[in-house]
C-alpha positions as CSV (number, residue, x, y, z in Angstrom):
1,M,-54.7,100.1,-131.1
2,V,-50.5,101.1,-130.5
3,T,-48.4,100.2,-132.7
4,P,-45.5,98.7,-130.7
5,P,-42.2,100.6,-130.9
6,F,-40.3,98.1,-132.8
7,L,-42.7,98.3,-136.0
8,T,-42.5,102.1,-135.8
9,A,-40.6,103.0,-139.0
10,T,-37.9,105.8,-138.8
11,I,-36.9,107.7,-141.8
12,V,-32.9,108.5,-141.2
13,M,-31.3,110.7,-143.6
14,I,-27.8,109.5,-144.1
15,P,-25.6,112.4,-144.9
16,R,-22.9,111.9,-147.1
17,F,-19.4,111.3,-145.9
18,V,-16.2,113.4,-146.2
19,G,-12.9,112.6,-144.7
20,V,-10.1,115.3,-143.9
21,A,-6.6,113.2,-143.5
22,G,-3.5,114.5,-144.7
23,L,-0.2,116.0,-143.1
24,P,0.4,117.7,-139.8
25,R,0.7,121.4,-139.6
26,A,-0.6,121.8,-142.9
27,G,-4.1,123.3,-142.4
28,S,-6.6,120.9,-141.4
29,T,-7.8,122.8,-138.3
30,L,-8.4,125.7,-140.6
31,L,-9.9,123.6,-143.4
32,C,-12.3,122.2,-140.8
33,Q,-13.3,125.3,-139.5
34,L,-13.7,126.7,-143.1
35,L,-16.0,123.4,-143.5
36,G,-18.1,124.1,-141.0
37,E,-19.1,128.0,-142.5
38,H,-21.2,126.5,-145.3
39,P,-24.6,125.7,-144.1
40,E,-24.7,122.5,-145.7
41,I,-22.1,121.2,-143.5
42,S,-22.0,119.5,-140.4
43,C,-18.1,119.9,-139.1
44,E,-17.4,119.0,-135.4
45,G,-13.6,119.8,-136.1
46,H,-11.9,117.3,-133.7
47,S,-9.7,114.2,-134.4
48,S,-12.9,111.4,-134.5
49,P,-12.5,107.8,-133.4
50,L,-14.5,106.4,-136.0
51,C,-11.7,105.2,-138.2
52,N,-10.0,104.0,-135.5
53,S,-13.4,101.9,-134.1
54,L,-13.5,100.5,-137.5
55,L,-10.1,99.3,-137.9
56,A,-10.4,98.1,-134.9
57,M,-13.8,95.9,-135.3
58,R,-12.1,94.5,-138.3
59,R,-8.9,93.2,-136.6
60,F,-10.8,91.8,-133.6
61,I,-13.4,89.9,-135.7
62,S,-10.6,88.5,-137.9
63,D,-9.7,86.6,-135.4
64,D,-13.0,85.7,-133.6
65,Q,-13.5,82.0,-134.4
66,F,-17.1,81.9,-134.4
67,F,-17.0,84.3,-137.2
68,L,-14.4,82.1,-139.0
69,S,-16.4,79.0,-138.6
70,Q,-19.1,80.7,-140.2
71,L,-17.3,82.3,-143.2
72,D,-16.5,78.4,-143.5
73,V,-20.0,77.3,-144.0
74,Q,-21.4,80.3,-145.6
75,Y,-19.1,82.9,-146.3
76,D,-21.2,85.3,-148.8
77,T,-23.7,85.5,-145.9
78,T,-21.5,86.0,-142.9
79,Y,-19.4,88.3,-145.2
80,D,-22.5,90.3,-145.8
81,H,-23.6,90.4,-142.3
82,L,-20.3,92.0,-141.1
83,L,-20.4,94.5,-144.8
84,T,-23.9,95.8,-143.3
85,A,-22.7,96.0,-139.7
86,M,-19.6,98.0,-140.4
87,Q,-21.6,100.2,-142.8
88,G,-24.5,100.7,-140.3
89,F,-21.7,101.6,-137.6
90,L,-20.3,104.3,-140.1
91,H,-23.0,105.6,-141.1
92,G,-24.7,105.8,-137.7
93,W,-22.0,107.8,-136.2
94,Y,-23.2,110.9,-137.8
95,S,-26.7,110.1,-138.4
96,D,-28.5,112.6,-136.0
97,C,-25.8,115.6,-137.5
98,G,-28.9,117.1,-139.1
99,K,-27.1,118.2,-142.6
100,P,-26.6,116.9,-145.8
101,V,-22.8,116.3,-145.8
102,V,-20.7,115.6,-142.8
103,I,-17.3,115.7,-142.1
104,D,-14.8,113.6,-140.2
105,K,-11.4,114.2,-139.2
106,N,-8.6,111.7,-138.6
107,R,-5.3,111.1,-140.6
108,A,-5.8,107.2,-140.8
109,W,-8.7,107.8,-143.4
110,L,-6.3,108.0,-146.5
111,H,-4.1,105.4,-145.1
112,C,-7.4,103.0,-145.2
113,I,-9.5,104.7,-148.3
114,E,-10.0,101.4,-149.7
115,L,-11.7,100.1,-146.8
116,L,-13.6,103.5,-146.4
117,L,-15.1,103.2,-150.2
118,H,-15.8,99.6,-149.5
119,L,-18.4,100.3,-146.8
120,D,-19.3,103.9,-148.7
121,P,-18.3,104.1,-152.5
122,E,-19.6,107.7,-152.6
123,A,-17.6,108.8,-149.8
124,R,-14.7,111.3,-150.6
125,L,-11.4,112.7,-148.9
126,L,-10.3,116.0,-148.4
127,V,-6.0,115.9,-148.1
128,P,-4.2,118.8,-146.4
129,I,-0.5,118.9,-147.6
130,R,2.1,121.6,-147.3
131,D,5.8,122.5,-148.0
132,L,7.7,120.1,-145.9
133,N,10.3,122.7,-145.1
134,Q,7.6,124.7,-143.5
135,I,6.0,121.7,-142.0
136,Y,9.2,120.8,-140.3
137,G,9.9,124.5,-139.2
138,S,6.7,124.9,-137.7
139,I,6.9,121.7,-135.7
140,E,10.6,122.5,-134.6
141,A,9.4,126.5,-133.8
142,Q,6.4,125.1,-131.6
143,H,9.0,122.8,-129.9
144,Q,11.5,125.6,-129.0
145,K,8.4,127.4,-127.2
146,S,7.8,124.4,-125.2
147,I,11.0,122.9,-124.8
148,L,10.6,121.6,-121.2
149,V,8.0,119.0,-122.6
150,D,8.9,116.4,-124.8
151,F,7.3,115.1,-128.0
152,I,5.0,111.8,-127.4
153,D,7.7,109.7,-129.1
154,H,10.5,111.1,-127.4
155,L,12.2,113.3,-129.7
156,A,13.6,116.1,-127.9
157,D,16.8,115.1,-127.0
158,Y,17.7,114.7,-130.6
159,D,19.8,117.8,-132.3
160,R,17.8,119.6,-134.8
161,L,19.0,117.6,-137.6
162,G,18.1,114.5,-135.8
163,R,14.9,115.2,-135.0
164,A,14.2,116.2,-138.6
165,D,15.1,113.1,-139.6
166,K,13.5,111.2,-137.2
167,L,10.3,113.0,-137.8
168,F,10.1,112.2,-141.4
169,A,10.5,108.3,-140.7
170,Q,7.9,106.2,-141.8
171,D,6.2,105.6,-138.5
172,K,6.4,109.0,-137.1
173,S,4.6,112.1,-137.3
174,I,5.4,113.4,-140.6
175,G,6.4,110.1,-142.4
176,A,3.3,107.9,-141.5
177,P,1.0,110.2,-143.3
178,L,3.3,111.0,-145.9
179,S,4.3,107.4,-147.1
180,S,0.3,107.1,-147.5
181,I,0.1,110.1,-149.8
182,Q,3.2,108.5,-151.7
183,A,0.7,105.3,-151.8
184,V,-1.9,106.9,-153.7
185,Q,0.2,106.7,-156.8
186,D,-0.5,102.9,-157.0
187,L,-4.5,103.5,-156.1
188,P,-6.8,102.7,-159.4
189,Q,-7.9,105.6,-161.0
190,S,-11.1,105.6,-159.7
191,V,-10.1,105.8,-155.7
192,K,-7.7,108.9,-157.0
193,D,-11.1,110.7,-158.1
194,R,-12.3,110.6,-154.4
195,L,-9.5,112.7,-153.2
196,F,-9.3,116.2,-152.9
197,F,-5.2,117.8,-152.2
198,V,-6.1,120.9,-150.4
199,K,-2.6,123.2,-150.3
200,F,-2.2,125.3,-147.3
201,E,-0.5,128.0,-149.2
202,D,-3.8,128.1,-151.2
203,L,-5.8,127.9,-148.0
204,V,-4.4,130.7,-146.4
205,S,-3.6,133.1,-149.3
206,R,-6.8,132.3,-151.4
207,P,-9.3,130.9,-148.9
208,V,-12.2,132.1,-150.8
209,E,-11.4,131.1,-154.2
210,T,-9.7,127.4,-152.8
211,M,-12.8,126.8,-150.7
212,S,-15.4,127.5,-153.5
213,R,-13.4,125.0,-155.6
214,I,-13.9,122.7,-152.7
215,Y,-17.5,123.1,-152.1
216,A,-18.3,122.6,-155.9
217,W,-16.5,119.3,-155.9
218,L,-18.5,118.1,-153.0
219,E,-21.3,119.3,-155.3
220,L,-22.8,121.9,-152.8
221,S,-24.6,124.9,-153.7
222,A,-22.1,128.1,-153.9
223,H,-21.2,129.7,-150.6
224,T,-18.9,132.8,-150.1
225,V,-17.0,132.2,-146.7
226,D,-16.1,135.9,-144.7
227,I,-13.0,135.1,-143.7
228,E,-12.8,138.2,-141.6
229,H,-15.6,136.8,-139.4
230,L,-14.8,133.2,-138.8
231,S,-17.2,131.2,-136.4
232,V,-14.5,129.8,-133.5
233,R,-15.4,126.6,-131.8
234,P,-13.8,124.9,-128.6
235,H,-10.6,123.1,-130.4
236,E,-9.2,119.5,-130.0
237,S,-6.8,118.1,-126.9
238,D,-3.2,119.6,-127.5
239,S,-1.9,117.8,-124.7
240,H,-1.7,114.3,-126.6
241,Y,0.7,115.2,-128.5
242,R,2.3,117.3,-125.9
243,Y,2.0,120.8,-127.4
244,K,3.9,120.3,-130.6
245,Y,0.6,120.3,-132.8
246,L,-1.4,123.2,-131.6
247,H,-5.1,123.1,-133.1
248,R,-6.1,126.8,-132.3
249,Q,-8.6,128.9,-134.5
250,Q,-8.6,132.4,-134.8
251,G,-11.6,134.7,-136.0
252,S,-9.7,135.7,-139.4
253,I,-7.1,134.3,-141.8
254,C,-3.8,135.4,-141.4
255,P,-1.2,133.5,-143.2
256,P,2.1,132.6,-141.0
257,K,5.3,133.9,-141.3
258,P,7.9,131.8,-143.7
259,H,9.9,129.4,-141.3
260,D,13.8,129.7,-141.7
261,V,14.6,125.8,-142.2
262,P,19.0,125.4,-142.2
263,P,20.2,124.2,-145.5
264,R,21.3,120.7,-144.0
265,I,17.9,119.9,-142.9
266,Q,16.3,121.2,-146.3
267,N,18.8,119.0,-147.9
268,L,17.8,116.2,-146.1
269,I,14.1,116.4,-146.8
270,A,14.6,117.4,-150.6
271,K,16.6,114.4,-150.7
272,A,14.0,112.1,-148.9
273,C,11.0,113.4,-150.2
274,R,12.3,114.6,-153.9
275,W,8.8,112.6,-155.4
276,Y,6.7,115.1,-153.4
277,N,8.1,118.2,-154.1
278,D,8.0,117.0,-158.0
279,W,4.0,116.1,-157.5
280,F,3.1,119.0,-155.9
281,Y,5.5,121.8,-155.7
282,P,7.6,121.3,-159.4
283,N,8.1,124.9,-159.1
284,Q,10.1,125.2,-155.9
């Protein structure tokens, strides 16, 4: 007797979920490259649509009249339907990765960390950070190399001070993820415990030690990264952000030279982001 396909049970290993979400030009590409060196980690390295898809799902179904009608009649059952469906989408995305741990990179994960933990209480998040002056300096330096192309949010016509001011606005490339980091202070300790802030400076100056700490935090077996012979994979698209935020991988780690940032812009950043420096760089 042949068993019908729909009665055949398939055991699928659900990998542990780890998101990467932090500031631009803070080493997320390098971090994903180094994470991918561990034999127990699956890391595609590209920014993923998974987080955006879950947010879009929540927005759409929250306005669906059939869904709202079912909530009125059987709230708990209908809410559980949605919960299991979104959990299935989250876990199904990487169900075929074949590794115990999967990495998903999207800057929005930190903004919606409580949604992620509602779907997967065991999820964790790595948050790349960097000295803010050097983040601005890196973006400005790359803009000068591609000055004939405007920013995606049209900042090329501003002078350097004006462009810095705009970049740190709450809806811009630095300001938006920076606001998400600031909001961490208001989260319960149980949520904070699922976050690991990764300093760019540590990642490039002490990569082996830093990655060993990350692997231990992720409860993985010990692994020593060969920083002179890294695997180089195809990098993600740079045209989306108009070549202002490059994602190139290298075969070895070479710390970048510090960027010179004008005093007026340093003062602008220091006044606007004093909380950040007090929290992460208190000795600077």
